[in-house]
N, C-alpha and C positions, 0 to 999 in steps of 0.2 A: 396719280401716275407723279415721277420725278424728274422735275421740271430744273432747266438752268438758264437763266435769264441772264445775259450780260448787256449792265446799264450801266453808265458812269455816274445820271445825274440822280440827285437826292430824288428828287420829286417821280421821278418814273420809276422808281426802285420802289418808292412806296408805294406806287399805283400797281405794282407787280404783285406786294405783299399783302394787298387788300385782296384783290382780285382774284389771285391763285392761291386766297388761304385752304381750299379743301384738296391742296395735294403736297407732296413732300418740294419743297422749294428752294433751290439755292443762288444767290445771288454773287457772279464774282461784277467786281466794278472794274475791270477793265480788261485788255488782250491779255498781257501777261497772267493776269489772275485765271481767265477763261482756257489759258494754254493752261496752264499747271494742272485745273480742278479735272479738266479733260484727258489730260496726262496717261500713258498707258504702264500699269506698276503690276508687279507681280506680286503674285499670290504665293506666300511664303508656304502657309499651310501645303498648298494642292505640291508646290515644288517639293515640300521633301518625301509628300506622300509618293509625287509620281515620277522624281528622279531614278530610285530604286530599281522600277520598276522598266524603265527605259533601256535598261540596257546598253546604256553609255559611260564606260568608263572613265569618271570623273567623281575625286570627290570634293567633298564644296562648304565655303565657310564663311555666314553671312557676315563675319565679325572682321575678315579681312575686304581691304576697299579695293584691291584688285579682283577679288573675288566677285566683290557685291556687283562691279561692274560686269564682269563675264555672264553673273546670273541670270540679266536679263535680258541677253541673248538667247540664252539655253533656256531660258523658261519660256520663252516663243517658241523654243524647238518645239518644246514637250508639250506644250500646247496649260500652260501653268500660270498666266495671266488674269489679272481680274476683270470681272466682267464692263462694260463700259455701265458707268453709274447713271446715264438721264436717258431716259423714255423720247424726253421735248427738249430740243435745247432753244430757243426766243434770242436773237440778237437786237440791240439796235446795228445801225451800220453806223454809225459815228457814237465810237467810244477811246478814252482815252487809251492810250497806250502800255500806260505802266512800267515799273521799273524796279532795281533792287539795288543792292546797293554801290551796284558799280553805274549808277546812273549821277553822273556829277554836272547837268548842263539844263537840268530841268525838263528835260522833256515827256519824261513821264507824264507830265502833264498835259500834254499837245493830245488832241482830239485828233481820229483819222478813220478812212474806211476801213479800220479792222475787221467789220464785219464779214466780210466776200470769206475773208480767210478762217475768220471763225466758223463759218457756215460749212465750207468745205470737209475741218478740218473734224467738225461734231459726225458728216454724213459718213467719212473715211473711219472714224473709230466707232463705231453700231449707233446710229442715236434712228430710232423711226420717224422723226418727225424734226423738221429745220426750218428756222423762219425769221426773215431779217427783215427790219423795220426803216425804212427812211422818213426822215423831215419832212418841211414842208418847205424850204426855202431854198427852193431854184436860182435866186441871183447870186448869192452866195455859196452853194454848194452845189459844185458840177453832176456832184456822180448823183443826188438827189435829183439831178433833171435828167438823167438816163436810165432812173431804174424802172420807168415805165414803159422801160422795153424789154422787159424780163419778165415775161411768161404775162399773167393777168394781176398784175398789181393792186388795181383798182376794184371796186366791189361791183359785182355787174347781175344782172340778169333781175327777172322778178323776184327772188328770194335776198339780193341785193350783198351776195357773200363775196368773201376774198376767196379766192381758188387756188390751190395748187399746182403746179406745172410743171415741175419735171418731179423724175426720180433719181435721187445720184446716192451710188453705193447702196441704195434698198431704202435709202430715206426718201420719205415725201415732203418734198421742198417745197416753199414761195416767197416769193420776195413781195411785200407790203409797203403800199405807198403811203405814206402819215394817216396810220389806223388812228382814230383819236374818238373819245367815248365823246357821248352825245352831250357829257357837261362841260365842255372846252370849251375854251374862247381864247381870244385875240392872245392873251394875255396869259392864259396859264392854259396847259394845254398837257395833258394826259394820253399818253399811248392806251389803246382798248385791247390790253394783251389778253385778257378772257374772250373777247372776240374773234384776235389772231390765234387762240390755243383752238377753240370750238370751231372753226371754220377750218385747219389743217389738218387736225384730226377725224373729221367725217366726209372730206371730197373725196375723192377717190379723185387722183390726176388720168385718168381717162376719160372722165367728165365734162376734160375742158382740154379737150384735144383741139385745136383751130382746125374749119373745115378744113383745109387747104394744105395742113399735114400729113405727113406719112412717116411709118417708120423707115430705119435708116437699112440699105440691105438690097 
């Protein structure tokens, strides 16, 4: 599968490379990087092929900056956008913001709960499976304390598996609390990306409905 992992920590990036080596893996180191690789892009070849058939009375020049900006909206209208390049998006809850040349105060290196907008953006863009993992630090990380309220973020059942609880825009989605490998210790904690991927892609949301839940309407 084509997998995007959003992770700022070098150790967890290496864990992803080792555990997901059988897949087509892309790693984004920060929030800005994740937004960039998930951005909508025009399929120029399809655009040139479809535009003359669309009966839209407009000429277009990709070398013109004004036409280039206009082309994005036009490409969406005629269906000439590149498909979302990932089947699965996995992100840590806490990642660095990142930034470009205009970042002068060093805030690009500050970490925040950017995993939440990453999850929503991935689902909106067309990912089939999306998961976010949080850390174990309840005392310093207020968000980690309440990740346990989002579905079933801890392994449950006789099979001791994480179970997705949401479908967001067609994407099977789950929020996971402290999914660590069996070899992890207090000193070295490695995210179990392979386990998250396995449970995310093999368990249906319908199998994890709470007994008192009901469909809206």
